[in-house]
C-alpha positions in Angstrom: -13.6 -27.5 -19.8 -15.5 -25.3 -17.2 -17.3 -26.2 -13.9 -20.9 -25.7 -13.6 -22.0 -24.6 -9.9 -25.4 -24.2 -8.5 -27.0 -20.8 -7.3 -25.4 -20.6 -4.0 -21.9 -22.1 -4.6 -21.5 -19.3 -7.5 -22.7 -16.6 -4.7 -19.9 -17.9 -2.6 -17.4 -18.0 -5.3 -17.8 -14.2 -6.2 -17.8 -13.4 -2.9 -14.5 -14.8 -2.3 -13.7 -13.6 -5.6 -10.3 -12.6 -4.2 -9.0 -15.9 -3.1 -6.7 -17.6 -5.9 -8.4 -20.8 -5.6 -12.0 -19.2 -6.4 -10.6 -17.6 -9.4 -9.4 -21.0 -10.7 -12.7 -22.8 -10.4 -14.9 -19.6 -11.8 -12.3 -19.2 -14.6 -10.1 -22.5 -15.1 -9.9 -24.6 -18.2 -8.6 -28.0 -19.0 -5.0 -27.4 -17.7 -6.4 -26.1 -14.7 -9.4 -28.6 -13.7 -9.2 -32.0 -13.6 -12.3 -34.3 -15.3 -13.4 -35.8 -12.7 -17.1 -34.5 -12.7 -19.4 -31.3 -13.0 -22.3 -29.8 -11.6 -21.3 -28.9 -8.2 -23.7 -28.4 -5.6 -23.7 -27.0 -2.1 -25.5 -29.6 0.4 -27.0 -27.1 2.7 -27.6 -29.9 5.5 -23.7 -30.3 5.8 -21.5 -27.4 6.3 -18.4 -28.7 4.5 -19.9 -30.9 2.2 -20.7 -30.3 -1.3 -21.8 -32.8 -4.4 -21.0 -33.4 -8.0 -21.9 -35.7 -10.8 -18.7 -38.0 -11.7 -18.2 -38.0 -15.2 -18.9 -41.8 -15.5 -22.8 -41.0 -14.8 -23.1 -38.1 -17.2 -25.5 -40.0 -19.6 -26.8 -42.5 -16.4 -29.0 -39.8 -15.2 -32.0 -37.7 -16.2 -31.3 -34.8 -13.4 -28.0 -33.8 -13.3 -28.1 -31.8 -9.9 -30.3 -35.0 -8.1 -29.4 -38.5 -9.3 -26.2 -40.2 -9.1 -24.2 -37.8 -7.0 -21.1 -38.1 -4.7 -20.9 -36.4 -1.8 -17.5 -34.8 -1.0 -16.0 -32.5 2.0 -14.9 -29.1 0.1 -11.1 -29.4 1.0 -11.1 -33.0 -0.8 -13.0 -31.2 -3.5 -10.4 -28.8 -4.0 -7.4 -31.1 -4.0 -9.3 -33.8 -6.4 -10.3 -31.2 -8.9 -7.1 -28.8 -9.2 -4.6 -30.1 -11.6 -1.1 -30.4 -10.7 -0.4 -27.5 -13.2 -2.6 -25.2 -10.9 -1.4 -26.3 -8.0 2.3 -26.1 -9.0 2.0 -22.5 -10.9 -0.5 -20.8 -8.3 1.1 -22.0 -5.1 -2.2 -23.8 -4.0 -0.5 -25.4 -0.6 -2.3 -26.5 2.1 -2.7 -23.1 4.2 -4.4 -21.9 0.4 -6.8 -24.7 0.8 -7.3 -24.5 4.4 -8.1 -21.0 4.3 -10.4 -21.4 1.3 -12.2 -23.9 3.4 -12.7 -21.6 6.3 -14.1 -19.0 4.0 -16.5 -21.6 2.6 -17.5 -22.8 6.1 -18.0 -19.3 7.5 -19.9 -18.1 4.4 -22.6 -20.5 4.6 -23.2 -20.7 8.6 -26.2 -18.9 10.0 -26.5 -20.0 13.8 -28.8 -17.9 15.4 -27.3 -19.7 18.8 -24.3 -17.4 18.2 -26.3 -14.3 18.1 -26.0 -12.3 21.6 -27.5 -9.4 22.8 -25.1 -7.7 25.1 -25.5 -4.1 27.2 -23.3 -1.9 29.6 -19.9 -2.7 29.7 -20.1 -5.7 27.5 -20.9 -3.2 24.8 -17.5 -1.6 25.3 -15.7 -5.2 25.2 -17.2 -6.3 21.7 -16.3 -2.9 20.3 -12.7 -3.5 20.8 -10.6 -4.7 17.8 -8.7 -7.3 20.1 -12.4 -9.3 20.4 -12.7 -9.3 16.5 -12.6 -12.3 14.5 -9.4 -12.7 12.4 -10.2 -15.6 9.8 -6.8 -17.1 8.7 -5.5 -14.2 10.1 -6.7 -11.7 7.8 -8.6 -8.5 8.7 -11.2 -7.3 6.4 -15.0 -6.1 6.1 -16.4 -3.2 7.6 -15.8 -4.4 11.1 -11.9 -4.1 10.6 -12.6 -0.6 9.2 -14.3 0.8 12.0 -12.7 3.8 13.4 -14.0 3.2 17.1 -12.7 -0.3 17.5 -9.2 0.8 19.1 -8.8 0.4 22.8 -7.6 4.2 23.1 -11.2 5.3 21.8 -13.0 2.8 23.9 -13.6 5.5 26.5 -15.3 7.4 24.0 -18.5 5.1 24.1 -19.2 5.0 27.7 -22.6 7.1 26.4 -23.8 3.0 25.2 -22.7 1.6 28.2 -24.6 3.9 30.8 -28.0 4.3 29.0 -30.2 1.3 29.2 -32.0 2.0 25.7 -28.8 1.1 24.0 -27.6 -2.5 23.4 -26.1 -4.2 21.0 -26.1 -7.5 18.7 -23.1 -9.5 18.4 -22.7 -12.3 16.2 -20.0 -14.8 17.7 -17.4 -17.2 16.1 -16.4 -20.6 17.6 -13.5 -19.0 19.4 -15.8 -16.2 21.3 -14.8 -13.5 18.6 -17.2 -11.0 16.8 -17.6 -11.5 13.0 -20.4 -8.7 12.8 -22.2 -6.6 15.5 -24.6 -3.5 15.3 -26.0 -1.0 18.1 -30.0 -1.4 18.9 -31.8 1.6 20.2 -35.2 1.5 21.8 -37.7 4.2 22.7 -36.9 5.8 19.5 -39.5 8.4 18.5 -40.5 9.7 15.4 -39.9 13.6 14.4 -43.4 13.6 12.8 -45.5 11.5 14.9 -44.9 11.8 18.6 -47.1 8.6 19.0 -44.5 6.2 17.2 -42.0 4.5 19.2 -39.5 2.4 17.4 -36.4 -0.1 17.9 -33.9 0.6 15.5 -30.7 -1.6 14.5 -28.2 0.5 13.9 -25.1 0.2 11.0 -24.0 -3.4 10.6 -20.6 -4.1 10.6 -19.4 -7.3 9.8 -16.4 -9.3 8.4 -18.6 -11.4 5.7 -21.3 -9.4 3.5 -24.0 -12.0 3.8 -23.9 -11.7 7.4 -26.0 -8.6 6.8 -28.9 -10.5 5.5 -28.8 -12.3 8.4 -28.7 -9.5 10.7 -31.7 -8.0 8.9 -33.8 -11.0 9.1 -32.8 -11.2 12.8 -34.1 -7.4 13.1 -37.4 -7.8 11.1 -38.5 -11.0 13.3 -37.4 -9.2 16.9 -39.2 -5.8 15.8 -36.3 -3.5 15.0 -36.0 -1.3 11.9 -32.9 -2.0 10.2 -30.9 0.8 8.1 -31.5 0.0 4.1 -27.8 0.5 3.9 -24.7 0.0 6.1 -23.2 3.1 5.9 -22.8 6.2 7.6 -24.4 8.6 4.7 -27.8 7.0 4.5 -28.8 7.8 8.0 -32.7 8.9 7.0 -33.2 5.5 5.3 -34.4 2.3 6.7 -35.5 -0.9 5.4 -39.6 -1.2 5.9 -41.1 -4.4 4.5 -38.2 -4.5 2.0 -38.5 -1.2 0.6 -36.0 1.8 1.3 -38.4 4.3 3.6 -37.2 7.6 4.8 -38.0 8.4 8.3 -36.8 11.3 10.7 -36.2 9.8 14.0 -34.5 10.7 17.4 -33.6 8.9 20.7 -33.6 11.0 24.3 -30.6 9.3 26.1 -30.8 10.0 30.1 -26.6 10.0 31.0 -24.5 12.3 28.9 -20.7 12.6 29.1 -17.6 14.8 28.1 -16.5 12.2 25.2 -18.7 10.8 22.4 -18.0 8.5 19.9 -18.9 8.7 16.1 -22.4 8.0 15.6 -23.0 6.5 11.8 -27.2 7.4 12.7 -28.5 9.5 15.4 -25.5 11.9 14.9 -27.5 15.2 15.5 -27.3 16.1 19.3 -29.3 18.4 20.9 -27.4 18.6 24.2 -30.4 21.0 26.2 -32.9 18.1 25.3 -30.4 15.0 25.5 -31.7 14.3 21.9 -30.0 12.6 19.4 -31.5 12.8 15.7 -30.8 11.2 12.3 -31.9 14.5 10.7 -30.5 17.8 10.7 -33.7 19.5 10.1 -34.2 19.8 13.5 -32.3 22.0 16.3 -29.0 20.7 17.3 -26.0 21.5 18.7 -23.0 19.2 17.4 -22.5 16.6 14.9 -21.1 13.6 16.4 -18.9 12.5 13.4 -15.3 12.7 15.2 -13.4 9.4 16.3 -11.3 11.5 18.8 -14.1 11.6 21.5 -14.2 15.6 20.9 -17.4 17.4 20.0 -17.6 20.5 17.7 -20.2 23.2 18.3 -21.8 23.5 14.4 -22.2 27.0 13.2 -25.5 28.8 13.0 -27.6 27.7 10.1 -28.5 30.0 7.3 -31.8 28.5 6.8 -34.4 27.8 9.8 -35.1 24.7 11.0 -38.6 23.0 11.2 -40.7 23.7 14.1 -39.0 22.1 17.1 -41.6 20.7 19.1 -40.0 16.9 19.3 
């Protein structure tokens, strides 16, 4: 016997594939799973509820996904569908079930009321790892791998707090802690077309992978240009109407400081012009990819830069 899940549930189980309960649900057979029912479906209107078709109704309904279904809370579903063999052999205790339930509820939440645009000193506040969400005490995702999250490095990011065209979008959990964040840049210019101006969403740092789509959807709805990939090696590629698009962009900041943070996108710094660019084809003095606040002057290039009017 194998359980059959709808598309949404399958996506969640693959997301949570490191969790032992997810592994059992995806791969378990009759020794791991009871014969209570099948055709497991996410109930989108209720965050902690799923539905299934009881075994007694298999031959009584025409559409197994819409008729004769029973709703059940996700925690009770686990206890009902896992056999004693699974529970004892894989140490499925109350803590393991609670962890699975919290992962499930977090995965399917997309609450715009918990999105918040912050500026000034609040950017520094929400960069601190002390303000990061810990789902069941676990640290994972790119948020918890950020090299600028430690308190001793917080002072290096004053440039964000003291420049009004830099803000940050944060997604807060019920406990007020951050589960995802992304810098927002305004007044961004195009090296190849000085008449164009953009608002840019920088790299998204997250705990749950699916929050990337949430942030990118928000960006498009609010006139921001998001990055195509969420890493530090794709600084030139942006998501334009669902397709990757190469753009050479820059932003000029008024206030400068002795220390600078690690920058994912606008890392090529022209000190004289106060210009931060995502392209190394225009004159720059420093590449801001150090996490210790220091800057290192780049050696003279062997090839000429583009004509530098911007």
